[in-house]
C-alpha positions in Angstrom: 0.0 0.0 0.0 1.4 3.4 -1.0 0.8 6.3 1.3 0.6 9.6 -0.3 0.5 13.1 1.4 -2.2 15.4 0.5 0.1 17.6 -1.5 1.5 14.6 -3.5 -2.1 13.4 -4.2 -3.0 16.8 -5.4 -0.1 16.8 -7.7 -0.9 13.4 -9.1 -4.6 14.4 -9.5 -3.4 17.5 -11.3 -1.0 15.7 -13.6 -3.5 13.3 -14.8 -6.1 16.0 -15.1 -8.8 14.0 -13.2 -10.2 17.3 -11.8 -9.7 20.9 -12.2 -7.8 22.4 -9.2 -8.7 25.3 -6.9 -6.1 27.8 -5.7 -6.3 30.4 -3.1 -3.9 33.3 -3.5 -3.6 34.8 -0.1 -2.3 38.3 0.6 0.1 37.2 3.5 0.9 34.8 6.2 -1.5 36.4 8.7 -4.4 35.4 6.7 -2.8 32.0 5.9 -2.4 31.3 9.6 -6.2 31.4 10.2 -7.4 30.2 6.9 -10.0 27.5 7.5 -8.6 25.0 4.9 -10.8 22.2 6.4 -13.8 24.1 5.4 -12.4 25.8 2.2 -10.5 23.2 0.2 -7.7 24.1 -2.2 -4.1 24.8 -2.7 -2.9 27.8 -0.7 -0.4 30.2 -2.3 0.9 33.2 -0.2 2.2 36.3 -1.9 5.1 37.2 0.4 6.1 40.3 -1.6 5.8 44.0 -1.6 5.3 45.2 -5.2 4.4 48.6 -3.8 7.9 49.5 -4.1 11.1 48.5 -5.9 11.9 47.4 -9.5 8.8 46.3 -11.5 8.3 44.7 -15.0 5.6 43.3 -17.2 7.9 40.5 -18.2 8.8 38.1 -15.4 12.2 37.0 -16.5 15.0 35.4 -14.3 16.8 38.8 -14.4 13.6 40.5 -13.0 13.5 38.1 -10.0 17.2 38.6 -9.4 16.6 42.3 -9.2 13.6 41.8 -6.9 15.6 39.5 -4.6 18.4 42.1 -4.6 15.9 44.9 -3.7 14.1 43.0 -0.9 17.3 41.8 0.6 18.7 45.3 0.8 15.5 47.2 1.6 14.2 44.9 4.2 17.5 43.5 5.6 16.5 40.0 4.7 18.8 36.9 4.8 20.5 35.9 1.5 18.3 33.1 0.0 15.3 34.0 1.9 13.5 35.5 -1.0 13.7 32.2 -2.9 12.4 30.2 0.2 9.6 32.6 1.1 8.4 33.9 -2.3 9.9 32.1 -5.4 8.7 28.9 -3.9 5.1 30.1 -4.0 5.7 31.0 -7.7 6.0 27.2 -8.4 2.5 26.7 -7.4 1.3 29.5 -9.5 3.3 28.1 -12.4 1.3 24.8 -12.1 -2.0 26.5 -12.6 -3.8 25.4 -15.9 -6.7 26.4 -18.0 -10.1 25.9 -16.2 -8.5 25.9 -12.8 -10.2 28.1 -10.3 -8.2 30.8 -8.6 -9.6 32.7 -5.7 -7.9 36.2 -5.1 -7.9 36.9 -1.3 -6.6 40.5 -1.3 -7.5 43.5 0.7 -8.5 47.0 -0.8 -5.4 49.1 0.1 -2.7 49.9 -2.3 -0.2 47.4 -0.9 -2.5 44.4 -1.4 -3.9 45.8 -4.6 -0.4 46.1 -6.2 0.2 42.4 -5.3 -3.1 41.4 -6.7 -2.6 43.1 -9.9 0.6 41.2 -10.2 -1.0 37.9 -9.3 -3.6 38.3 -12.0 -1.0 39.4 -14.7 1.3 36.6 -13.8 -1.3 33.9 -13.8 -3.5 35.1 -16.7 -0.6 35.0 -19.1 -1.3 31.5 -20.0 -5.1 32.1 -20.4 -8.3 30.2 -19.6 -8.0 30.5 -15.7 -11.3 31.2 -13.8 -10.7 34.1 -11.4 -12.7 34.9 -8.3 -12.4 37.9 -6.1 -12.8 37.3 -2.4 -13.6 40.6 -0.7 -13.0 41.5 3.0 -15.6 43.3 4.9 -15.9 46.8 3.3 -14.0 49.5 5.3 -12.9 52.6 3.6 -12.1 54.3 6.9 -9.6 51.9 8.6 -8.9 49.6 5.5 -8.7 46.8 8.1 -9.2 44.1 5.4 -9.2 40.5 6.7 -7.2 41.5 9.9 -10.4 41.4 12.1 -12.0 38.3 10.4 -12.3 35.0 12.2 -12.7 31.7 10.5 -16.4 31.8 10.1 -16.2 35.3 8.6 -13.7 34.0 6.1 -16.1 31.3 5.1 -18.8 33.9 4.5 -16.4 36.0 2.4 -15.6 32.9 0.3 -19.2 32.1 -0.3 -19.8 35.8 -1.5 -16.9 35.7 -3.9 -17.3 37.4 -7.3 -16.5 35.7 -10.6 -14.4 37.9 -12.9 -14.9 38.0 -16.5 -12.4 38.6 -19.3 -13.0 42.4 -19.0 -12.2 42.4 -15.3 -9.0 40.4 -15.9 -8.0 42.6 -18.7 -8.5 45.7 -16.4 -6.1 44.1 -13.8 -3.5 43.5 -16.5 -3.7 47.0 -17.9 -3.4 48.5 -14.4 -0.4 46.4 -13.8 1.2 47.5 -17.1 0.4 51.1 -16.3 1.6 50.7 -12.7 5.0 49.4 -14.1 5.4 52.3 -16.5 4.0 54.7 -13.9 1.8 56.0 -16.6 -0.3 58.7 -14.8 -2.9 59.4 -17.7 -3.6 55.7 -18.2 -3.8 54.8 -14.4 -6.2 57.8 -14.0 -8.4 56.5 -16.8 -8.4 53.0 -15.7 -9.3 54.0 -12.1 -12.6 55.2 -13.5 -13.7 51.9 -15.0 -16.4 50.1 -12.9 -15.6 46.5 -12.3 -16.9 43.9 -9.9 -13.4 42.8 -9.3 -12.4 46.1 -7.7 -13.7 48.7 -5.3 -12.3 52.0 -4.1 -10.1 52.0 -7.4 -10.2 55.7 -7.9 -9.1 56.4 -4.2 -6.4 53.7 -4.3 -4.8 54.8 -7.7 -5.1 58.5 -6.6 -3.2 57.6 -3.3 -0.5 56.0 -5.5 -0.2 58.9 -7.9 0.2 61.2 -4.8 3.2 59.3 -3.8 5.1 61.6 -6.2 4.8 65.4 -5.8 4.3 67.4 -9.0 6.8 70.1 -7.8 9.6 67.5 -7.1 9.2 67.7 -3.3 7.8 65.1 -0.8 4.7 63.1 -1.8 1.7 62.5 0.2 3.1 59.6 2.5 6.2 61.8 3.4 4.1 64.8 4.0 2.0 62.8 6.4 5.2 61.9 8.3 6.1 65.6 8.5 2.7 66.3 9.9 3.2 63.5 12.5 6.6 65.0 13.6 5.1 68.4 14.1 3.1 66.8 16.8 6.2 65.9 18.6 6.0 62.3 17.9 9.5 60.8 17.7 8.9 57.2 18.8 8.8 54.9 15.8 5.9 52.8 17.0 3.8 56.0 17.6 4.7 57.4 14.3 3.6 54.1 12.6 0.3 54.1 14.4 -0.2 57.8 13.5 0.5 57.1 9.8 -2.0 54.3 9.8 -4.6 56.6 11.4 -4.1 59.2 8.6 -3.2 56.9 5.5 -4.2 53.3 6.0 -5.1 53.3 2.4 -1.5 52.7 1.5 -1.4 49.5 3.5 2.2 50.3 4.6 3.9 48.0 7.1 6.5 49.0 9.7 9.2 48.3 7.1 7.8 50.8 4.6 7.5 53.5 7.1 11.0 52.8 8.5 12.5 53.1 5.0 10.7 56.4 4.5 12.1 57.8 7.8 15.5 56.7 6.9 15.2 58.2 3.3 14.2 61.5 4.7 17.0 61.2 7.3 14.7 61.7 10.2 15.9 60.6 13.6 13.5 58.5 15.8 13.6 56.2 18.8 12.6 52.7 19.0 12.2 52.5 22.7 9.2 50.3 23.5 8.7 51.8 27.0 
């Protein structure tokens, strides 16, 4: 008798095309840790990336991934080889997706997550025929909390209410990624006005992205927000992060993005937890 793991069995089923596969593309490990896989079957793929910054491309060559690995290692002080272990390993699952497979996109509405979702759709849809579904978190344009407050039963409801994407929705995601890569302001602005069941808050999110760059060459919206926070005599890093989230949660920045902005602006701060 041959004993196979669940992953090995899924691979064999996939290889022989006995059934179409289901994939859940998750926006991070926080969601993966509480994902109710016993209730929502399918292969989990975690996007452990931050396409909100660093080099971008509409062609995913070996050279591009080397550039991304170099950027992530430097910007986030990651260990050498960690990029391959944490992210490129997940690409192998995405590479196995075939026509008529079902892909559920579990991404939040903020810019950080949206950029990762644009990438995922662009990367997967290049082979064509995939059935995409968008799984939305509870709507929250004030705190942009996403799946953060959701429990297992809430995630099941989100899954049951997922929206099937048509070719037009997928094309929109692809076009947004291409314009995002090129930083084409005019095209991004035009695309943000298209109504699609695969997106919500698109005008606000793309506007927030475009405001990252100042028209007069000065600081953009995120840096200006930090300046306003510092005027309130906040010098502790954790207080600064909390205040930034209060004012601009739409960006979805984590501590590392805020940290890199502070360093880039040569702003001194303390990291005292007390």
